[in-house]
C-alpha positions as CSV (number, residue, x, y, z in Angstrom):
1,M,159.7,114.7,151.4
2,K,157.0,114.2,154.1
3,K,153.6,112.7,152.9
4,I,150.2,112.2,154.4
5,I,150.0,108.7,155.8
6,T,146.9,106.6,156.4
7,I,146.9,103.6,158.6
8,S,144.3,100.8,158.6
9,R,144.8,98.0,161.0
10,E,143.5,94.8,162.5
11,Y,142.3,95.1,166.1
12,G,145.2,94.5,168.4
13,A,147.9,94.8,165.8
14,G,149.2,98.0,167.2
15,G,148.2,100.5,164.5
16,H,147.5,103.3,167.0
17,S,150.8,103.2,168.8
18,I,152.7,102.6,165.6
19,G,151.0,105.5,163.9
20,K,151.5,107.8,166.8
21,K,155.2,107.0,166.9
22,V,155.5,107.6,163.1
23,A,153.9,111.1,163.6
24,E,156.2,111.9,166.4
25,I,159.3,111.0,164.4
26,L,158.1,113.0,161.3
27,G,157.0,115.9,163.4
28,V,153.5,115.9,162.0
29,P,150.0,115.7,163.6
30,F,148.4,112.3,164.4
31,Y,144.7,112.1,163.9
32,D,142.5,109.5,165.5
33,R,140.0,110.6,168.1
34,D,140.5,114.2,166.8
35,I,138.3,113.1,163.8
36,V,135.6,112.0,166.3
37,R,135.8,115.4,168.1
38,E,135.6,117.4,164.9
39,T,132.8,115.3,163.6
40,V,130.9,115.9,166.8
41,K,131.4,119.6,166.5
42,A,130.4,119.7,162.9
43,S,127.3,117.4,163.1
44,G,126.0,117.7,166.7
45,F,125.9,113.9,167.0
46,D,126.6,112.3,170.3
47,P,130.3,111.3,170.7
48,E,129.5,107.7,171.5
49,L,127.5,107.5,168.3
50,I,130.4,108.7,166.3
51,E,132.8,106.2,168.0
52,N,130.5,103.4,167.1
53,E,129.7,104.4,163.6
54,S,131.1,101.2,162.2
55,E,128.7,99.2,164.4
56,E,124.9,98.9,164.1
57,I,123.4,102.3,164.8
58,S,120.0,102.9,166.3
59,R,117.8,105.4,164.5
60,S,115.9,107.2,167.2
61,D,113.8,110.3,166.6
62,S,116.4,112.5,168.3
63,L,119.1,111.3,166.0
64,W,117.0,112.1,163.0
65,K,116.4,115.6,164.4
66,N,120.1,116.1,164.9
67,L,120.7,115.0,161.3
68,A,118.1,117.4,160.0
69,S,119.5,120.3,162.0
70,F,123.0,120.1,160.5
71,S,122.1,119.3,156.9
72,G,119.2,119.9,154.5
73,A,120.4,116.9,152.5
74,Y,118.6,113.6,152.6
75,Y,120.5,110.7,154.0
76,K,119.2,107.1,154.0
77,D,120.6,106.5,157.4
78,T,122.6,108.2,160.2
79,Q,125.7,106.1,159.5
80,S,126.0,107.6,156.0
81,A,125.6,111.1,157.4
82,I,128.4,110.5,159.9
83,R,130.6,109.1,157.2
84,D,130.2,112.2,155.0
85,V,131.0,114.5,157.9
86,Q,134.0,112.4,158.8
87,A,135.2,112.5,155.2
88,A,135.0,116.3,155.2
89,V,137.0,116.4,158.5
90,I,139.7,114.0,157.0
91,L,140.0,116.2,153.9
92,R,140.4,119.3,156.0
93,F,143.2,117.7,158.1
94,A,144.9,116.5,154.9
95,Q,144.7,119.9,153.3
96,E,146.5,121.5,156.3
97,G,149.6,119.5,155.5
98,P,151.5,116.2,156.1
99,C,149.9,114.1,158.9
100,V,149.1,110.5,160.0
101,I,145.4,109.5,159.9
102,L,144.2,106.4,161.5
103,G,141.3,104.4,160.1
104,R,137.9,105.6,158.9
105,C,138.5,104.9,155.2
106,A,140.9,107.8,155.0
107,D,142.9,106.1,152.2
108,E,139.9,106.0,150.0
109,V,138.6,109.5,151.0
110,L,142.0,110.9,149.9
111,R,142.1,108.8,146.7
112,E,138.6,110.2,145.7
113,A,139.9,113.7,146.4
114,D,143.0,113.1,144.3
115,I,145.3,113.8,147.4
116,D,148.5,111.7,147.5
117,S,149.1,109.6,150.5
118,V,151.1,106.6,151.7
119,N,148.5,104.0,152.6
120,V,149.5,101.3,155.2
121,F,147.7,98.2,156.5
122,I,149.0,96.7,159.8
123,H,148.2,93.1,160.7
124,A,149.4,90.4,163.0
125,D,148.7,86.8,164.0
126,D,146.1,86.1,166.6
127,V,148.7,85.3,169.3
128,H,150.5,88.6,169.1
129,R,147.2,90.5,168.9
130,A,145.7,88.6,171.9
131,M,148.9,89.4,173.9
132,R,148.6,93.1,173.1
133,L,144.9,93.2,173.9
134,S,145.4,91.3,177.1
135,A,147.9,94.0,178.2
136,L,145.4,96.7,177.2
137,T,142.2,95.2,178.6
138,G,143.4,93.1,181.5
139,S,141.6,90.1,180.1
140,T,143.4,86.8,180.1
141,D,140.5,84.8,178.7
142,A,141.6,83.5,175.2
143,T,138.0,82.9,174.1
144,E,137.0,86.4,175.1
145,L,140.0,88.0,173.4
146,K,139.3,86.1,170.2
147,K,135.7,87.3,170.2
148,M,136.8,90.9,170.7
149,M,139.2,90.6,167.7
150,E,136.6,89.0,165.5
151,K,133.9,91.5,166.3
152,K,136.0,94.6,165.8
153,D,137.6,93.3,162.6
154,A,134.2,92.3,161.2
155,A,132.9,95.8,161.9
156,R,135.9,97.4,160.2
157,H,135.7,95.1,157.2
158,N,132.0,95.8,156.7
159,Y,132.4,99.6,157.1
160,Y,135.3,99.7,154.6
161,Q,133.5,97.5,152.1
162,R,130.3,99.6,152.4
163,Y,132.0,102.9,151.8
164,T,134.8,102.0,149.4
165,G,133.4,98.9,147.5
166,K,136.8,97.3,148.2
167,K,138.0,94.5,150.5
168,W,139.5,95.7,153.8
169,G,143.0,94.3,154.2
170,D,143.6,93.5,150.6
171,S,147.2,94.3,149.8
172,H,146.2,95.9,146.4
173,N,144.6,98.8,148.3
174,Y,147.7,99.8,150.2
175,H,151.3,100.7,149.5
176,L,152.6,98.8,152.5
177,T,151.2,95.9,154.4
178,L,153.1,95.1,157.5
179,D,153.0,92.2,160.0
180,S,153.6,93.9,163.3
181,G,153.7,90.5,165.1
182,A,156.6,89.2,162.9
183,L,158.5,92.6,162.4
184,G,157.8,94.3,165.7
185,D,156.5,97.8,166.2
186,E,159.9,99.6,165.8
187,A,160.6,98.0,162.5
188,C,157.1,98.9,161.3
189,V,157.7,102.5,162.4
190,R,161.0,102.7,160.5
191,L,159.5,101.3,157.3
192,I,156.6,103.7,157.3
193,V,158.8,106.7,158.1
194,A,161.2,105.7,155.2
195,A,158.2,105.3,152.8
196,A,156.9,108.7,153.8
197,Q,160.2,110.4,153.4
198,D,161.1,108.8,150.1
199,A,157.8,108.9,148.3
200,E,157.4,111.4,145.6
């Protein structure tokens, strides 16, 4: 029985490629940047702003005008508005059927909506992550790669904690936590596929 799968991941742990492969094997949609595109369409926000919603967001007058134009509701900040639109997009994708959703607190969004999903967290040691990021970015500077990992992971941790009240990466929040450095991508894919097919 196919299920909705959510994947959270450390930066450089291979969550995107693993999730995409899982979706291909199961024959279901894979949603990552699609969430960004749909959020842009629904909100009118700039795509770059949506991409960086887990970072510090500037609050220019134009952004407040955009916010007011798509919703009469009051939001304390632009980041919360983006989060609410993204949550609505995630729910729409989930309601359309089995799929794989990457990041953006999808696990908690679905929990709150009482929609069953298999929730996965993928991590790896710094060496394996740095090797993967080096191949992706072309950087061979160990200090630079470490800073990239720390910055992105801190942003994801803060975003998850802010909108779920839970600790990002805590095994209690997921059904599977997988070490892609130790297991390898293919083993991670097999384990996630098996969990999705066997879950009831």
